[in-house]
Residue, then its C-alpha position, 0 to 999 in steps of 0.5 A: m843635608v838636604d832642606a828639611k821639609p815641615n812634617s806633621l807629628a803625631v805623639l801617642f798617648p795610650t794611658r791609664d791610672r795616671p791622669q796627673l802625669f799624663e797632664r805633666s807630659v802633654k804640657s811638656a811636649v807641647e811648651t818644647v815644640s817649635h811649631p805646635d800647629r803641626l802637632e797631634i796629641n793622640y790619647y787612649i784611656d781605658n772606660d774601665d779606668p778607676t781615675l776615668e773622672q780625673y781624666s776628665a777633668v784634665l782633658d777639659r782643663l788641657t783643651p782649650v789651651l791646646e786648642a789655642a796653641g793650634v794643636a790637634f788635641q784628640g783621642g777617646v775612651g774605649d775598651r781596654i785593649g792594652c798600650p799596644r793595641s791602643a798605640n796601634y790604634l791611635a797611630l792608624t788613625s792618625k794622618a801625621d808624618v811622623i808617629v812618636m810614641g809617647n808615655d804617660d811617664q814621660q817629661y820632654v826636656s829639649r826644646g824644638w824637638d820637632e825641627r830636629l825631627d825635621n832635619e833627621v827625616a829630611a835625610y831619608p828620602d824613602e821615609i824608613f827610619l826608626f829613631w828615638f830621643n834620649d830618655g835619661i836610662e836606656s839611651d842607645h841601648w834600648c828604643c824604648f819609645p820609637i819614632v818612625s814614619r807613615t810610609w814605615v807604618d803603611t808599609l808593615g800595616y801597623f805601628f805597634p805588632g798586635n801579638f803581645e799583651h805589653f812588652f816586646v813592642d819596643t824590642w820588636m821595633m828596634d829589632l827591625g830598624c837594625r835589621i835593615g841598618r836604620a836603628h838611629y838614636l838622637r842623643d842631643v833630644d832629652v825627653k826623660h824617661l821617670p818611671v812610677w815604679a821606680g819611683l822616679s814620678p809620683s803616682d796617681t795609684e798605689l802600686s802592689h806587689e800584686w801589680f808588679a807579679a802579674k807585670m812579671r807574668c805578663y813578661i814571661r808570656d810576651m818574652e815566649v811569643y817574641d822567642r818563637v817568631e823572628r822568622y816574621r821580622e825578618l819578613d817585616a825587614e824584607r818589606l821595609r827593604g823593598r821600599m828603601r833608597p839610599s839615605v844621606h848617611e849611606e851615601a855619606d859612609g858608603h854603608p850599604t842599604g838595607e844592610p844591618r850595621t856591624i857596630t855602634n858608632l857612639e864614639s865620634r860626637d859628629t857622626p849620627v849614632f847608629v845602633h847595630r843591634a837590639p840587645k838581649p832582655d838580660e841586658r836592658e838595665e830598666l826591666k831588669a830593675f822592674l823585675r827585681k822589683g817586682g820581686d821584692g816582697 
């Protein structure tokens, strides 16, 4: 393995209605990182959020603690533009080398996750990769919280595509990573996903049947968009291929640079795990559970 350079990292936190969970997630990310002085925590809060006052109190508590640790804690309050667009805004305004999608219902568990990323990034001299951590739900099956480089973002001109209301942005990115053979699952880094809707985290606000029904309608609209724009994903995959050079892993296993993998190699514990395709919506257990929950009267 080549020597790992220290990368600056940005964790993105678009958040709404969950001030206490946001605080918990940010603290867990900072407490488990080895080099907080290389870390950005970037947040986006809607200006019509009903818990805005509570967020203000959370920011007041977090700011001195994170500043003392050397963390760049930055973001703001803005118009309600949805999670994909707010995450995209945060990524495009960040200066970090590596962009990590966060979530207010995540909890970072593995210590030294930043150094683990440094080691993996070093295997890709072209800086074209798609990583994700073990979330305890989807694991290797789905890249819910993508990790990409500044080079990836600059090449495509976006972090998340802006044509979705909420769903399928992670599917889009995973599909790109699979098309170019760079969908790389980091199974040994635990960052737990503890969804409120699944009862794994306490809710700051009540989730009503109407809330679930609205999310289901949004899911259907986004799925219709996703199904219509496959050709654009191939165009973006080709743009990424134009920046690619052989990685350490490709040099070792002989896989052609830029070509899709044909299998998901979970069997070996000694080799990196590459995932060969993004599953269809009906194969995603977390979303199926979510939609079943929304159908409960």
